[in-house]
Backbone as a chain_set.jsonl record, in Angstrom:
{"seq": "MANPRFIMKKIWTDVDFFEVRLCLYGSDCNVEIDIYLNNGQLEELKNGIANFTNFLGKNEFIWVTGHETENTTHFLSMRFFLQDSKRGMGGIEVKVDNKQEAPYSMSANLYIVTEINQLDDLALKLEKFIHDEIIEIESLL", "coords": {"N": [[1.056, -1.068, -0.025], [0.398, 1.95, -0.899], [2.029, 5.201, 0.377], [0.934, 7.252, 2.415], [1.07, 11.162, 1.314], [0.121, 13.758, 2.355], [-0.289, 14.406, 5.043], [-2.337, 15.709, 7.709], [-2.842, 16.421, 11.469], [-4.712, 17.752, 14.07], [-3.686, 19.0, 17.001], [-4.087, 20.736, 19.231], [-6.478, 22.686, 20.389], [-8.952, 25.527, 20.156], [-10.961, 28.291, 20.983], [-11.586, 29.616, 18.758], [-9.852, 28.968, 16.642], [-7.33, 26.326, 16.287], [-4.29, 24.237, 16.394], [-2.411, 23.083, 14.04], [-0.219, 20.15, 12.443], [1.152, 19.545, 9.977], [2.173, 17.788, 7.618], [4.005, 16.403, 4.243], [4.846, 15.022, 1.814], [7.079, 14.984, -0.625], [8.345, 13.752, -3.632], [11.614, 13.995, -3.436], [11.651, 15.795, -0.64], [10.409, 16.286, 2.247], [8.44, 17.727, 4.749], [7.215, 19.031, 7.712], [5.196, 20.58, 9.652], [3.948, 22.89, 12.407], [0.913, 24.837, 12.367], [-1.259, 27.139, 12.709], [-4.489, 26.735, 12.542], [-8.241, 27.875, 10.946], [-10.893, 27.002, 10.806], [-12.592, 28.109, 8.261], [-11.157, 29.032, 6.882], [-9.867, 26.139, 6.339], [-12.38, 25.249, 4.555], [-12.434, 26.835, 2.477], [-9.96, 26.275, 1.188], [-11.012, 23.333, 1.124], [-13.115, 23.486, -0.988], [-11.718, 24.817, -2.853], [-10.515, 22.699, -3.559], [-12.619, 20.873, -4.59], [-13.625, 22.414, -6.609], [-11.36, 22.873, -8.163], [-11.057, 20.41, -9.163], [-13.873, 19.625, -10.469], [-13.385, 21.21, -12.469], [-11.597, 20.507, -14.201], [-8.781, 20.976, -16.417], [-9.421, 23.372, -16.65], [-8.362, 25.353, -15.409], [-6.513, 26.395, -12.128], [-5.731, 26.187, -8.537], [-4.829, 28.085, -5.832], [-3.736, 28.025, -2.526], [-3.124, 30.253, -0.14], [-1.494, 30.546, 3.208], [-1.2, 32.8, 5.569], [1.948, 34.736, 4.964], [3.942, 35.845, 3.276], [6.042, 37.773, 2.856], [5.397, 39.758, 4.988], [6.442, 39.762, 8.986], [5.259, 36.957, 10.424], [3.749, 33.925, 11.306], [3.734, 31.329, 10.351], [3.842, 30.238, 6.165], [2.448, 29.267, 3.342], [2.176, 27.628, 0.802], [-0.045, 26.293, -2.007], [-0.263, 25.174, -4.774], [-2.905, 24.091, -6.959], [-2.466, 22.167, -9.818], [-2.836, 21.09, -13.112], [-1.014, 18.242, -14.046], [-1.062, 15.737, -15.903], [-3.214, 15.108, -18.688], [-4.178, 13.069, -19.773], [-3.726, 10.745, -18.121], [-4.917, 11.866, -16.164], [-3.831, 13.12, -13.614], [-2.902, 15.409, -11.305], [-1.321, 17.791, -9.885], [0.314, 19.218, -7.358], [2.494, 22.181, -6.137], [4.199, 23.129, -3.85], [4.69, 25.734, -1.012], [6.503, 26.418, 1.641], [7.555, 27.695, 4.914], [8.747, 28.035, 7.85], [9.349, 30.383, 9.417], [10.931, 30.838, 11.26], [13.966, 31.362, 13.379], [17.257, 31.419, 12.714], [18.331, 28.47, 14.726], [16.492, 26.893, 13.677], [15.427, 27.859, 11.468], [13.392, 27.181, 8.328], [12.086, 26.77, 5.223], [10.895, 25.763, 2.432], [10.431, 23.516, -1.208], [8.536, 22.385, -2.739], [6.917, 19.351, -4.605], [4.36, 17.235, -5.529], [3.022, 14.716, -6.729], [0.394, 13.472, -7.361], [-3.095, 11.345, -8.264], [-6.239, 12.976, -9.704], [-8.235, 11.325, -8.136], [-7.329, 11.103, -5.819], [-7.082, 13.417, -4.784], [-9.915, 14.54, -4.733], [-10.399, 13.154, -2.912], [-9.451, 13.878, -1.17], [-10.489, 16.427, -0.164], [-12.489, 15.484, 1.118], [-12.436, 14.451, 3.144], [-11.745, 16.721, 4.259], [-14.013, 17.693, 4.912], [-15.098, 16.526, 6.156], [-13.163, 16.142, 8.441], [-13.275, 19.288, 9.171], [-15.827, 19.031, 10.299], [-15.635, 17.81, 12.779], [-15.897, 14.746, 12.705], [-13.378, 14.101, 12.576], [-9.778, 13.738, 13.947], [-7.624, 13.298, 12.095], [-6.039, 13.652, 8.733], [-5.244, 10.947, 6.874], [-3.777, 11.263, 3.433], [-3.841, 11.5, -0.573], [-2.188, 9.054, -2.189]], "CA": [[0.164, -0.367, -0.441], [1.36, 3.466, -1.114], [2.332, 5.456, 2.311], [0.187, 9.185, 2.015], [1.644, 12.465, 1.373], [-0.325, 14.63, 2.979], [-1.217, 14.158, 6.64], [-2.288, 16.772, 8.597], [-3.338, 16.334, 12.75], [-5.611, 18.858, 15.137], [-2.316, 18.376, 17.723], [-4.334, 21.97, 19.69], [-8.015, 23.522, 19.696], [-9.262, 27.299, 20.657], [-12.228, 28.299, 20.478], [-11.699, 30.244, 17.335], [-9.104, 28.669, 16.4], [-6.929, 25.686, 16.341], [-3.29, 24.047, 15.994], [-2.723, 21.325, 13.511], [0.925, 19.072, 12.244], [0.798, 19.017, 8.367], [2.971, 16.981, 7.046], [3.746, 17.048, 3.655], [6.108, 14.471, 1.126], [7.291, 15.164, -1.729], [9.397, 12.654, -4.084], [12.991, 14.057, -2.581], [11.786, 16.038, 0.554], [9.694, 16.069, 3.15], [8.511, 18.939, 4.996], [6.519, 18.929, 8.748], [5.272, 22.483, 10.375], [2.783, 23.337, 13.131], [0.776, 25.79, 12.072], [-2.761, 27.71, 13.088], [-5.707, 27.361, 11.119], [-9.773, 27.389, 11.668], [-12.553, 25.758, 9.248], [-13.331, 29.313, 7.164], [-9.004, 28.494, 6.391], [-9.799, 24.74, 5.813], [-13.162, 25.597, 4.057], [-11.538, 27.148, 1.407], [-9.409, 24.405, 0.839], [-12.009, 21.688, 0.435], [-14.192, 24.13, -1.826], [-10.972, 24.889, -3.965], [-10.191, 21.135, -4.538], [-13.211, 20.348, -5.163], [-13.736, 23.467, -8.084], [-10.502, 22.444, -9.86], [-11.507, 18.721, -9.639], [-14.999, 19.679, -11.26], [-13.303, 22.114, -14.279], [-10.361, 19.957, -14.795], [-8.358, 21.562, -17.24], [-8.831, 24.98, -16.926], [-8.161, 26.699, -13.424], [-6.163, 26.113, -11.411], [-5.883, 26.434, -7.471], [-4.155, 28.442, -4.981], [-3.887, 28.446, -1.42], [-2.525, 30.516, 0.954], [-2.103, 30.463, 4.763], [0.685, 33.537, 6.113], [2.397, 35.907, 5.03], [5.653, 35.509, 2.282], [7.416, 39.212, 2.885], [5.376, 40.346, 6.367], [6.722, 38.676, 9.72], [3.788, 36.273, 10.771], [4.035, 32.627, 12.666], [4.09, 30.7, 8.669], [3.767, 30.884, 5.702], [2.344, 27.725, 3.2], [0.982, 27.724, -0.346], [-0.586, 24.85, -2.021], [-0.431, 25.393, -5.993], [-3.204, 22.66, -7.429], [-2.154, 21.883, -11.448], [-3.25, 19.595, -13.648], [-0.102, 17.929, -14.276], [-1.056, 15.13, -17.313], [-4.727, 15.139, -18.451], [-4.663, 11.559, -20.047], [-3.392, 9.757, -17.294], [-5.472, 12.002, -14.604], [-3.054, 13.296, -12.85], [-2.575, 16.382, -11.277], [-0.014, 18.092, -9.093], [0.484, 20.15, -5.923], [3.435, 22.747, -5.838], [4.19, 23.433, -2.116], [5.814, 26.406, -0.921], [6.625, 26.218, 3.166], [8.313, 28.968, 5.756], [8.076, 28.683, 9.126], [9.415, 32.189, 9.662], [11.556, 31.291, 12.812], [15.04, 32.199, 13.322], [18.133, 30.249, 13.266], [18.811, 27.106, 14.024], [15.035, 26.241, 13.766], [14.361, 28.021, 10.752], [13.157, 25.773, 7.496], [11.839, 26.879, 4.771], [10.77, 24.605, 0.59], [9.52, 23.875, -2.138], [8.219, 20.33, -3.514], [6.058, 18.737, -5.831], [3.386, 16.098, -5.395], [2.131, 14.511, -8.078], [-1.517, 12.212, -7.431], [-4.25, 11.348, -9.373], [-7.267, 13.187, -9.749], [-9.655, 11.163, -7.495], [-6.741, 11.355, -4.759], [-7.683, 14.949, -4.322], [-11.689, 14.171, -4.449], [-10.767, 12.445, -1.281], [-8.403, 15.266, -0.117], [-11.982, 17.039, -0.403], [-13.742, 14.008, 1.648], [-11.332, 13.471, 4.645], [-11.238, 17.935, 5.039], [-15.118, 18.595, 4.849], [-14.763, 15.864, 7.966], [-12.055, 17.309, 9.919], [-13.584, 20.808, 9.576], [-16.977, 19.469, 11.625], [-14.771, 16.928, 13.529], [-16.029, 13.741, 12.867], [-11.876, 12.838, 12.421], [-8.797, 14.904, 14.355], [-6.32, 13.358, 11.648], [-6.515, 13.387, 8.079], [-4.117, 10.501, 5.603], [-4.511, 11.487, 1.804], [-2.996, 11.43, -1.655], [-1.765, 7.875, -1.44]], "C": [[0.967, 1.294, 0.326], [0.961, 4.035, 0.128], [1.555, 6.926, 1.614], [1.01, 10.762, 2.239], [0.986, 13.616, 1.276], [-1.676, 14.194, 4.331], [-1.224, 15.631, 7.705], [-3.589, 16.239, 10.122], [-3.458, 17.177, 13.851], [-4.546, 17.731, 16.383], [-3.321, 19.622, 19.221], [-5.694, 22.261, 19.398], [-8.344, 24.886, 21.073], [-11.341, 26.83, 20.688], [-12.847, 28.773, 18.997], [-11.27, 29.286, 16.162], [-7.943, 27.309, 16.467], [-5.404, 25.186, 15.243], [-2.83, 23.405, 14.788], [-0.681, 21.093, 12.672], [0.476, 18.909, 11.045], [2.162, 18.448, 8.04], [3.262, 16.626, 5.467], [4.95, 15.793, 2.537], [5.965, 14.438, 0.182], [8.298, 14.105, -2.475], [10.987, 12.781, -3.434], [12.593, 14.906, -1.373], [10.822, 15.908, 0.391], [10.15, 17.168, 4.315], [7.304, 18.571, 6.555], [6.446, 20.112, 9.482], [4.549, 22.245, 10.754], [2.023, 24.551, 12.749], [-0.924, 26.194, 12.557], [-3.59, 27.866, 11.967], [-7.64, 27.61, 12.077], [-10.307, 27.061, 10.351], [-12.806, 26.849, 8.381], [-11.923, 29.08, 6.179], [-9.174, 26.921, 5.454], [-11.3, 24.438, 4.813], [-12.415, 26.235, 2.439], [-10.58, 26.579, 0.414], [-9.94, 23.469, 0.715], [-12.473, 22.813, -0.857], [-13.213, 23.893, -2.884], [-10.544, 23.363, -4.352], [-10.816, 20.93, -5.287], [-13.475, 21.254, -6.37], [-12.84, 22.554, -9.054], [-10.461, 21.233, -10.368], [-12.723, 18.359, -10.62], [-14.144, 20.222, -12.482], [-12.101, 21.345, -14.498], [-9.8, 20.434, -15.797], [-7.962, 23.123, -17.023], [-9.152, 25.647, -15.863], [-6.694, 25.831, -13.493], [-6.679, 27.144, -9.843], [-5.241, 26.835, -6.632], [-4.699, 28.573, -3.773], [-2.855, 28.542, -0.545], [-2.813, 30.589, 2.44], [-0.952, 31.081, 5.322], [0.917, 33.993, 4.865], [3.875, 35.652, 4.525], [6.7, 36.351, 2.877], [6.723, 39.591, 4.564], [6.099, 39.514, 8.143], [5.364, 38.352, 10.184], [4.253, 34.596, 10.783], [4.019, 31.921, 11.301], [3.383, 31.223, 7.382], [3.804, 29.237, 4.121], [1.418, 28.2, 1.933], [0.464, 26.761, -0.878], [-1.017, 25.233, -3.971], [-1.35, 24.132, -6.112], [-3.422, 22.713, -9.145], [-2.698, 20.725, -11.756], [-2.136, 19.136, -14.202], [-0.314, 16.751, -15.646], [-2.33, 15.168, -17.54], [-4.922, 14.127, -19.059], [-4.542, 10.698, -19.333], [-4.311, 10.056, -16.046], [-4.617, 11.987, -13.767], [-2.923, 14.804, -12.573], [-1.608, 16.421, -10.221], [-0.021, 19.394, -8.407], [2.078, 21.215, -5.696], [3.807, 23.051, -4.413], [5.005, 24.561, -1.581], [5.839, 26.809, 0.923], [7.742, 27.01, 3.636], [7.242, 28.595, 6.894], [8.473, 29.541, 9.848], [10.218, 32.114, 11.125], [13.02, 31.622, 12.313], [16.371, 30.798, 13.598], [18.451, 29.541, 14.542], [17.283, 26.49, 13.937], [14.455, 26.386, 12.454], [13.923, 26.744, 9.555], [12.244, 26.187, 5.902], [12.171, 25.612, 2.904], [10.012, 24.51, 0.357], [9.384, 22.478, -2.774], [7.12, 20.767, -4.231], [5.696, 17.237, -5.141], [2.705, 15.916, -6.531], [0.785, 13.145, -7.278], [-1.932, 12.42, -8.398], [-5.125, 12.382, -8.438], [-8.143, 12.541, -8.23], [-8.98, 10.81, -6.066], [-7.152, 12.776, -4.491], [-9.001, 15.474, -3.954], [-11.496, 13.571, -3.089], [-10.011, 12.869, -0.367], [-9.53, 15.742, 0.509], [-12.705, 17.107, 0.919], [-13.753, 14.102, 2.875], [-11.367, 15.342, 5.344], [-12.463, 18.501, 5.401], [-15.176, 17.454, 6.184], [-13.949, 16.65, 9.044], [-12.47, 18.546, 10.245], [-15.538, 20.461, 10.872], [-16.835, 18.213, 12.307], [-15.176, 15.509, 14.144], [-14.743, 13.016, 12.876], [-10.708, 14.111, 12.877], [-7.531, 14.897, 13.049], [-6.762, 12.62, 10.491], [-5.211, 12.484, 6.514], [-5.134, 10.993, 4.659], [-3.692, 11.354, 0.995], [-1.707, 10.453, -1.153], [-1.033, 8.26, -3.226]], "O": [[1.613, 1.608, 1.326], [0.01, 3.693, 0.831], [1.716, 7.41, 0.493], [1.408, 11.236, 3.303], [1.137, 14.421, 0.356], [-2.866, 13.925, 4.5], [-0.319, 16.287, 8.222], [-4.745, 15.849, 9.961], [-2.49, 17.39, 14.581], [-4.543, 16.519, 16.6], [-3.116, 19.162, 20.344], [-6.113, 22.115, 18.249], [-8.076, 25.034, 22.265], [-12.219, 25.977, 20.558], [-13.883, 28.534, 18.377], [-11.901, 28.918, 15.171], [-7.381, 27.808, 17.442], [-5.235, 25.45, 14.052], [-3.903, 22.802, 14.795], [-0.055, 22.132, 12.464], [-0.52, 18.211, 10.861], [3.186, 19.012, 8.428], [2.088, 16.428, 5.151], [6.127, 16.031, 2.807], [4.931, 13.976, -0.3], [9.128, 13.604, -1.715], [11.53, 11.774, -2.979], [13.58, 14.762, -0.651], [10.162, 15.62, -0.607], [11.263, 17.487, 4.733], [6.48, 17.697, 6.285], [7.453, 20.662, 9.927], [3.867, 21.415, 10.154], [2.755, 25.534, 12.864], [-1.697, 25.247, 12.705], [-3.589, 28.59, 10.971], [-8.009, 27.529, 13.249], [-9.967, 26.95, 9.173], [-13.452, 26.413, 7.429], [-11.867, 28.996, 4.952], [-8.762, 26.661, 4.324], [-11.323, 23.32, 4.298], [-11.985, 25.545, 1.515], [-10.555, 26.51, -0.815], [-9.371, 22.551, 0.125], [-11.741, 22.644, -1.832], [-13.452, 23.065, -3.763], [-10.278, 23.05, -5.512], [-10.472, 20.745, -6.454], [-13.551, 20.552, -7.378], [-13.112, 21.885, -10.051], [-10.065, 20.869, -11.475], [-12.796, 17.36, -11.335], [-14.259, 19.588, -13.531], [-11.468, 21.942, -15.368], [-10.701, 20.329, -16.63], [-6.932, 23.79, -17.12], [-10.106, 26.369, -15.572], [-6.098, 25.104, -14.287], [-7.413, 28.129, -9.757], [-4.638, 25.853, -6.2], [-5.818, 29.061, -3.615], [-2.024, 27.713, -0.172], [-3.94, 30.67, 2.927], [0.079, 30.465, 5.592], [0.259, 33.733, 3.858], [4.805, 35.316, 5.258], [7.808, 36.003, 3.284], [7.591, 39.711, 5.429], [6.05, 38.29, 8.02], [4.469, 39.183, 10.334], [5.233, 34.263, 10.117], [5.189, 32.238, 11.086], [2.629, 32.194, 7.319], [4.745, 28.467, 3.933], [0.376, 28.856, 1.945], [0.4, 25.9, -0.001], [-2.178, 25.541, -4.24], [-0.939, 23.106, -5.568], [-4.414, 23.233, -9.656], [-2.972, 19.721, -11.097], [-2.05, 19.725, -15.28], [0.478, 17.017, -16.551], [-2.932, 15.288, -16.473], [-6.137, 13.93, -19.084], [-5.144, 9.662, -19.614], [-4.578, 9.245, -15.16], [-4.459, 10.982, -13.074], [-2.829, 15.522, -13.569], [-1.112, 15.423, -9.699], [-0.342, 20.467, -8.918], [2.814, 20.698, -4.856], [2.672, 23.341, -4.035], [6.212, 24.345, -1.696], [4.983, 27.611, 1.297], [8.78, 27.087, 2.979], [6.022, 28.656, 7.044], [8.035, 29.602, 10.997], [10.199, 33.018, 11.96], [13.29, 32.035, 11.185], [16.398, 29.777, 14.286], [18.886, 30.249, 15.451], [17.212, 25.309, 14.275], [13.52, 25.71, 12.026], [14.09, 25.554, 9.822], [11.546, 25.189, 5.718], [13.161, 25.012, 2.486], [8.951, 24.886, 0.856], [10.261, 21.728, -3.201], [6.574, 21.849, -4.447], [6.392, 16.438, -4.514], [1.995, 16.695, -7.167], [0.896, 12.016, -6.802], [-1.607, 13.213, -9.281], [-5.025, 12.648, -7.24], [-8.592, 13.316, -7.385], [-9.685, 10.331, -5.178], [-7.804, 12.806, -3.447], [-9.271, 16.418, -3.211], [-12.401, 13.527, -2.256], [-9.841, 12.514, 0.8], [-9.65, 15.527, 1.715], [-13.231, 18.013, 1.566], [-14.698, 13.926, 3.644], [-11.122, 15.525, 6.537], [-12.464, 19.547, 6.051], [-15.343, 17.973, 7.288], [-14.107, 17.401, 10.007], [-12.207, 19.031, 11.346], [-16.109, 21.171, 11.7], [-17.836, 17.511, 12.45], [-15.024, 15.087, 15.29], [-14.657, 11.804, 13.07], [-10.704, 15.209, 12.32], [-6.743, 15.82, 12.845], [-7.431, 11.587, 10.523], [-4.62, 13.062, 5.602], [-6.355, 11.148, 4.692], [-2.581, 11.063, 1.436], [-0.783, 10.647, -0.363], [-0.204, 7.502, -3.73]]}, "num_chains": 1, "name": "protein.A"}
């Protein structure tokens, strides 16, 4: 069985937001980052992925949390694009920066290639995560 390339686990919750540990696995690079999110941000991600898979080849979808240039807690950008329409493959370009000082600083740029049906699976699991039916997502096999 293939290993998941997207793992998100809720590690702390508050009334308005929560902290997740996000692990992303590219072909040559792995990233683990703890970030603060809210359900509105995850709704935007879920809806963007669903729209991307429904209108394949006509668009790309970019989801960003944090800021690249401002002094924030993190920066994460995920660009969803069509990798190979004949084989039904989608790609995700990931840019991440934990915005910490050395020796704890980390920034990475990696790509994940996956089947379009795996993006649909991620959107379904995000829906369950938002509604607190699950506290961990493993997707993009």
